[in-house]
C-alpha positions, 0 to 999 in steps of 0.5 A: 612177783610183779605183774599187771592187774586187770591189764592196767595196774602194777601189782606185786605179790609177796608173802607177809608173815606166812600169808599170801599178800598183794598190793595194787598200785594206782597210776603214778600221775594220780597216786595218793596215800589212800588205800582200800583193804579188800577183806575177802574174795580178792578180784571179785566184783572189782568195778569200784576198786578199779575206779578208785585205783584210777583216782589214786587209791592203792588196793591191798589184800591179805589172805585169811585163815578162814572167812569167819573174822577171827582175831588171828585174821583181824590182827594180821590185817592190822600188822599188814596195815602197819607194814604198808604204812612203813614200807609204802607210805600208805595212810594210817587209815584205810577203806575196808571193802567187805563183800558177803563174808568179807563184810564180817571181816571188815566189821570185825577189823573196824570194831577192833582197830577203829583208828585204822579205818576211815570209811567202811564199804559193806556189800550184802554183808554177813552180820549174823551167823544164825542167819548165814549159814544156819538159816534160822530166819528167812534164809531160803538157801540151805548153805549145807553142813560144810559151811556150818562146820566152817563157822562152828570150827572157827568159833569152837562151839556147838550149834546150841552154843551159837544161839547164846553167842554174843560175838556176831558182827551185829554185836560189834555195831556199837563199837562202830557207832562209838568211834563214828565210822561212816558206812556205805552199804549196798544190798539186794532186796531179794537176797536169799543167802544173806537176807538183808533184814537179818544182817545189814538192816540191823546195822542200818537201823542202829545207825539211823538212830545216830548222827554217824554218816550212813548211805544205803543203796538197795537193789530191787529184785537182786539176790546175793549176787552181783555185788556192787552197783551198775554205776559205783559213783554214789559209793565213790562219792561217799568214800571220797567225802569221808576218807580224809 
């Protein structure tokens, strides 16, 4: 099905390997082969995506089985990326856009398929399941049993087993560094849902000890929402610099 996205961009919706998929096209006069992969929450906080579409980027999304970044979803994204390259001439490397749980999806994709990623954009990313949703640190929001069950069912383990689990997104940071994947990250310093010190900051600290490109933008007094920056220009500049 074809329609307009945000009353401005041509969008097609289709089924890919049994999943909902969509691709949004930039204006023809600026179209490039560059593209963003929104890893979760398609349509949410789209200011950055709109600006990059106007600069010639495509925007793609493939529905996940769950939000926890399991191989079944990560592998499906790689298959989707190959399809987009073959069917629409898109670049072999994309810019994953990962907000909140989308952040853990983006990190998982980049860690497993680093050759398919040019730059990572992470926004208040979930990096530590002990922090979200289990609140074993400074998280002050009770995420509740439904989200606890979502994580444990996806991972196939108990809460006690999760304590010794070594497959959190933070455990995948060394793979990002090894493959020198640039990261631009945004966070709120008052995030009560996904506290930055237990999540994104772990990545920031690791990257600061290397020469891998990193840009971090903190928002004073901001909780988990809204995602993005009031002016996304600094994020865009970073992406354009490293998405070559």
